[in-house]
Backbone as CSV, one residue per row, in Angstrom:
resi,resn,N_x,N_y,N_z,CA_x,CA_y,CA_z,C_x,C_y,C_z
1,MET,1.219,-1.222,0.067,0.108,-0.128,0.247,0.646,1.084,0.113
2,LEU,0.634,2.208,-0.571,1.335,3.646,-1.019,0.739,4.438,-0.069
3,SER,1.489,4.965,0.376,1.169,6.296,1.708,2.001,7.424,1.282
4,SER,1.584,8.562,1.713,2.458,9.832,1.819,2.584,10.604,2.949
5,ASP,3.682,11.184,2.946,3.709,12.255,4.300,4.018,13.554,3.686
6,PRO,2.925,14.032,3.383,2.880,15.538,2.549,3.198,16.826,3.385
7,TYR,3.979,17.369,3.035,4.110,19.264,3.561,4.463,20.126,2.505
8,VAL,4.236,21.524,2.918,3.905,22.618,2.168,4.925,23.489,2.754
9,ILE,5.645,23.981,1.386,6.627,25.082,1.193,5.856,26.354,1.127
10,LEU,5.775,27.248,1.933,5.344,28.715,1.809,6.096,29.653,1.698
11,ASN,5.872,30.110,0.757,7.298,31.778,0.574,6.033,32.929,0.549
12,LEU,6.635,34.003,1.086,5.865,35.387,1.229,6.939,36.357,1.253
13,GLY,7.404,36.658,0.149,8.655,37.622,0.184,9.808,36.770,0.208
14,LYS,10.973,37.141,1.235,12.174,36.601,1.885,11.438,35.102,2.864
15,GLN,10.344,35.052,3.401,9.946,34.515,4.406,9.710,33.164,3.795
16,VAL,10.289,32.023,4.205,9.548,30.276,3.533,9.261,30.064,4.901
17,GLY,8.327,28.806,4.601,8.151,28.062,6.287,7.992,26.588,5.442
18,LYS,8.004,25.795,5.887,7.964,24.297,5.739,6.570,23.879,6.902
19,VAL,5.719,22.989,6.311,4.289,23.060,7.054,4.104,21.705,6.618
20,LYS,3.934,20.951,7.619,3.421,19.478,7.730,1.955,19.593,8.194
21,LEU,1.192,18.710,7.758,-0.237,18.790,7.684,-1.035,19.023,9.278
22,HIS,-1.905,19.796,9.095,-2.784,20.571,10.681,-1.586,21.202,11.619
23,THR,-0.900,21.938,11.026,0.206,22.796,11.432,-0.138,23.997,11.372
24,THR,0.386,25.154,12.167,0.280,26.608,12.192,1.213,26.909,11.678
25,LEU,1.277,27.897,11.084,2.746,28.525,10.478,2.340,30.199,10.336
26,PHE,2.850,31.039,11.092,2.812,32.505,10.932,4.049,33.262,10.395
27,LEU,3.378,34.008,9.029,4.361,34.688,8.068,3.757,36.048,8.401
28,SER,4.639,36.770,8.606,4.269,38.657,8.701,4.682,39.146,7.024
29,ARG,4.055,40.440,7.015,4.361,41.284,5.936,3.719,42.506,6.208
30,LYS,4.730,43.421,6.357,3.891,44.824,6.682,2.964,45.635,5.270
31,HIS,3.638,45.390,4.120,2.993,45.628,2.906,3.085,44.522,1.710
32,VAL,1.789,44.052,1.317,1.947,43.080,0.514,1.430,43.799,-0.799
33,LEU,2.460,43.812,-1.458,2.652,44.054,-3.240,2.658,43.445,-4.216
34,LEU,2.996,41.965,-4.057,3.470,41.286,-5.230,2.011,40.256,-4.971
35,PRO,2.282,39.628,-5.942,1.290,38.293,-6.365,1.895,37.371,-5.453
36,ASN,1.139,37.084,-4.342,1.779,36.980,-2.966,2.688,35.482,-2.588
37,LYS,2.193,34.257,-2.799,2.695,33.392,-2.389,2.492,32.170,-3.283
38,LEU,4.234,31.553,-3.548,3.490,30.362,-4.081,3.696,28.916,-3.273
39,GLN,2.920,27.908,-3.141,2.989,26.794,-2.341,3.192,25.713,-2.888
40,GLN,4.508,25.138,-2.772,4.713,23.490,-3.411,4.398,22.486,-2.217
41,VAL,3.713,21.477,-2.752,3.421,20.380,-1.855,4.528,18.975,-2.297
42,PHE,5.259,18.861,-1.133,6.003,17.720,-1.316,5.809,16.357,-0.366
43,ASP,6.171,15.617,-1.038,6.114,13.917,-0.544,7.392,13.693,0.159
44,TYR,7.521,13.663,1.626,8.640,13.694,2.337,8.959,11.728,2.443
45,ASP,10.534,11.666,1.780,10.904,10.532,1.676,11.806,10.349,2.359
46,THR,12.210,9.364,3.309,13.012,8.908,3.952,14.620,8.797,3.470
47,PHE,14.664,7.994,2.448,15.688,7.541,1.793,16.095,8.133,0.231
48,SER,15.446,8.941,-0.152,15.689,9.465,-1.300,14.872,10.815,-1.371
49,ALA,15.467,11.885,-2.538,14.810,12.937,-2.298,13.625,13.411,-2.472
50,ASP,12.908,14.328,-1.741,11.659,14.329,-1.559,10.785,14.486,-2.727
51,ASP,9.519,14.025,-3.205,9.114,14.435,-4.360,7.908,15.450,-4.152
52,ILE,8.028,15.896,-5.638,6.983,17.572,-5.566,5.749,16.749,-6.122
53,MET,4.643,17.007,-5.079,3.426,16.493,-5.568,2.601,17.437,-6.363
54,GLY,2.914,18.996,-6.401,2.415,19.956,-7.149,2.576,21.439,-6.435
55,GLU,1.817,22.233,-7.028,1.665,23.463,-6.714,0.684,24.267,-6.755
56,ALA,0.610,25.416,-6.104,-0.691,26.502,-6.422,-0.127,27.641,-5.626
57,GLU,-0.885,28.738,-6.263,-0.443,29.714,-5.945,-1.709,30.782,-5.396
58,ILE,-0.984,31.360,-4.507,-2.209,32.118,-3.766,-2.442,33.285,-3.756
59,ASP,-3.451,34.189,-3.937,-3.519,35.636,-3.681,-4.217,36.047,-2.452
60,LEU,-3.221,36.876,-1.791,-3.470,36.973,-0.376,-4.694,38.291,-0.370
61,HIS,-4.866,39.030,-1.368,-4.867,40.620,-1.555,-7.005,40.785,-1.199
62,PRO,-7.801,39.443,-1.176,-8.867,39.635,-1.017,-9.104,39.276,0.378
63,LEU,-8.014,38.705,1.252,-8.364,38.507,2.705,-7.706,39.558,3.228
64,ILE,-6.579,40.277,2.847,-6.025,40.993,3.176,-7.224,42.451,2.992
65,ASN,-7.876,42.832,2.249,-8.425,43.858,1.873,-9.682,43.790,2.534
66,SER,-10.142,42.689,2.575,-11.647,42.468,3.397,-11.373,42.450,4.820
67,ALA,-10.419,42.179,5.602,-9.831,42.066,6.770,-9.570,43.684,7.116
68,MET,-8.872,44.837,6.572,-8.410,45.872,6.513,-10.165,46.845,6.795
69,ALA,-10.802,46.117,5.522,-12.258,47.314,5.531,-12.982,47.101,6.762
70,TYR,-12.905,45.893,7.626,-13.746,45.687,8.692,-13.065,46.588,10.018
71,GLY,-11.450,46.418,10.034,-10.919,46.616,11.011,-11.196,45.849,12.148
72,ASP,-11.467,45.924,13.581,-11.691,44.829,14.743,-12.719,44.148,14.215
73,PRO,-12.365,42.548,14.048,-13.464,41.623,13.613,-14.008,41.502,14.873
74,GLU,-13.683,41.821,15.968,-14.154,41.249,17.322,-15.438,41.880,17.604
75,MET,-15.563,42.886,16.908,-16.696,43.988,16.999,-18.018,43.298,16.005
76,PHE,-18.101,42.342,15.231,-18.715,41.656,14.552,-19.330,40.500,14.945
77,GLY,-20.534,40.457,14.565,-20.803,38.940,14.664,-20.597,37.923,13.442
78,ASN,-20.321,36.552,13.102,-20.439,35.732,12.573,-20.813,36.331,11.028
79,MET,-20.158,36.426,10.154,-20.654,36.897,8.794,-19.612,36.957,7.692
80,GLN,-19.879,37.094,6.792,-19.109,36.897,5.342,-18.823,38.328,4.983
81,ILE,-17.507,38.566,4.851,-17.116,39.587,4.267,-16.693,40.026,3.051
82,GLY,-16.118,38.860,2.672,-15.355,39.073,1.366,-15.536,37.800,0.430
83,LYS,-14.715,37.585,-0.866,-14.925,36.155,-1.473,-13.769,36.579,-2.600
84,TRP,-12.894,35.280,-2.594,-12.394,35.282,-3.927,-12.988,34.416,-4.912
85,LEU,-13.063,34.776,-6.398,-13.704,33.883,-7.196,-13.088,33.204,-7.785
86,LYS,-13.540,31.938,-7.968,-12.789,30.987,-9.368,-12.810,31.388,-10.376
87,SER,-11.507,31.504,-11.080,-11.725,31.579,-12.246,-10.245,30.839,-13.320
88,ASP,-10.243,31.413,-14.702,-9.401,30.778,-15.248,-7.898,30.892,-15.019
89,ASP,-8.053,32.434,-14.077,-6.743,32.760,-14.044,-5.908,31.934,-12.613
90,ASN,-6.851,31.210,-11.808,-6.888,30.784,-10.468,-6.847,29.174,-10.620
91,ALA,-6.232,28.515,-9.601,-6.636,26.942,-9.608,-7.491,26.952,-8.607
92,LEU,-8.314,28.150,-7.848,-9.223,27.729,-7.104,-10.051,26.159,-7.747
93,MET,-11.076,25.597,-6.868,-11.793,24.521,-6.677,-13.237,25.135,-7.117
94,ASP,-13.342,25.915,-6.129,-14.798,26.776,-6.130,-14.397,28.087,-5.494
95,ASP,-15.555,29.069,-5.440,-15.263,30.254,-5.012,-14.582,30.359,-3.358
96,SER,-13.912,31.366,-2.781,-13.312,31.259,-1.220,-14.059,32.605,-0.705
97,THR,-14.719,31.989,0.037,-15.217,33.032,1.003,-14.058,33.517,2.380
98,ILE,-14.618,34.650,2.493,-13.861,35.377,3.717,-14.779,35.679,4.989
99,ASN,-14.798,35.147,5.886,-15.393,35.102,6.877,-15.261,35.845,8.418
100,ILE,-16.061,36.758,9.028,-15.179,36.854,10.631,-15.907,35.383,11.123
101,VAL,-15.621,34.923,11.820,-15.781,33.369,12.869,-15.253,33.808,13.915
102,ASP,-16.140,33.834,15.013,-15.881,33.766,16.223,-14.514,34.962,16.578
103,GLY,-15.033,36.288,15.963,-13.539,37.324,16.225,-13.129,37.423,15.394
104,LYS,-12.944,36.096,14.729,-11.490,36.082,13.759,-11.938,36.074,12.284
105,VAL,-10.758,36.614,11.184,-10.978,36.696,9.742,-10.428,35.550,9.368
106,LYS,-11.311,34.729,8.800,-10.866,33.119,8.169,-11.032,32.967,6.811
107,GLN,-10.414,32.413,6.092,-10.528,32.068,4.723,-10.193,30.612,4.421
108,GLN,-11.348,30.075,3.821,-10.941,28.659,3.769,-10.780,28.327,2.098
109,VAL,-9.807,27.840,1.662,-9.151,27.762,0.304,-9.239,26.092,-0.224
110,PHE,-9.641,25.926,-1.251,-9.402,24.486,-1.742,-8.706,24.616,-3.143
111,PHE,-7.432,24.077,-3.524,-6.870,24.589,-5.106,-6.746,23.038,-5.396
112,LYS,-6.859,23.156,-7.069,-6.192,22.056,-7.492,-5.010,22.254,-7.722
113,LEU,-4.053,21.215,-7.415,-2.564,21.451,-7.918,-2.481,21.594,-9.389
114,GLN,-1.343,22.133,-9.395,-0.806,22.678,-10.629,0.588,21.591,-11.270
115,ASN,0.691,21.670,-12.121,2.038,21.051,-12.778,2.286,19.616,-12.218
116,VAL,0.931,19.148,-12.067,0.834,17.932,-11.588,-0.501,16.660,-11.953
117,GLU,-0.283,15.619,-12.534,-1.470,15.077,-12.986,-2.933,15.263,-11.922
118,SER,-2.172,15.072,-11.083,-3.928,15.066,-10.167,-3.451,15.355,-8.334
119,GLY,-4.338,16.430,-7.850,-3.823,16.728,-6.647,-4.859,17.685,-5.977
120,GLU,-5.242,17.964,-4.791,-5.971,18.990,-4.213,-4.939,19.370,-3.254
121,LEU,-5.220,20.836,-2.344,-4.573,21.403,-1.373,-5.678,22.060,-0.769
122,GLU,-6.002,22.151,0.491,-7.257,22.860,1.193,-6.238,23.394,2.391
123,LEU,-6.465,24.894,2.626,-5.820,25.533,3.348,-6.941,26.548,3.971
124,GLU,-6.733,26.836,5.382,-7.539,27.407,6.194,-6.593,29.008,6.562
125,LEU,-6.748,30.208,6.084,-6.098,31.066,6.462,-6.476,32.034,7.586
126,GLU,-5.828,32.780,8.139,-6.723,33.464,9.334,-5.573,34.915,9.241
127,TRP,-6.243,36.078,9.482,-5.884,37.164,9.379,-5.659,37.535,10.825
128,LEU,-4.239,38.042,10.946,-3.748,38.560,12.637,-3.136,39.624,12.599
129,SER,-3.697,40.892,13.058,-3.612,42.170,13.127,-2.383,42.407,13.639
130,LEU,-1.119,42.849,13.415,0.063,42.877,14.401,0.181,44.464,14.902
131,GLU,-1.158,45.365,14.204,-1.441,46.565,15.024,-2.446,46.677,16.132
132,GLN,-3.068,45.298,16.765,-3.963,45.656,18.108,-2.852,45.058,19.213
């Protein structure tokens, strides 16, 4: 039986993070001006080079713009505050909504991995304001 030990390499500016499944990673950015980050998904191999399972590019602007527009999310109840639409220009499997959930700005994102025969990636993003 084949199994995989996937992990994701996240890039934001000069910051790079390696994340295993169900792990939290914090990356910060004062001003996000670039088409934001590329995630590469790898399968960890003990005795050989890790295999790339695919990649996906994420646009953080919808999350950032929605969070900045509402300010302190703790002042609002649970509600949708933004959306990143699926299009031919991205690898989204479906529209991705940005919500205030229990006083936090969160976005659930489902990608079809690119440059690979098949594969999917699910991320939960959370906006943390460093100004509070």
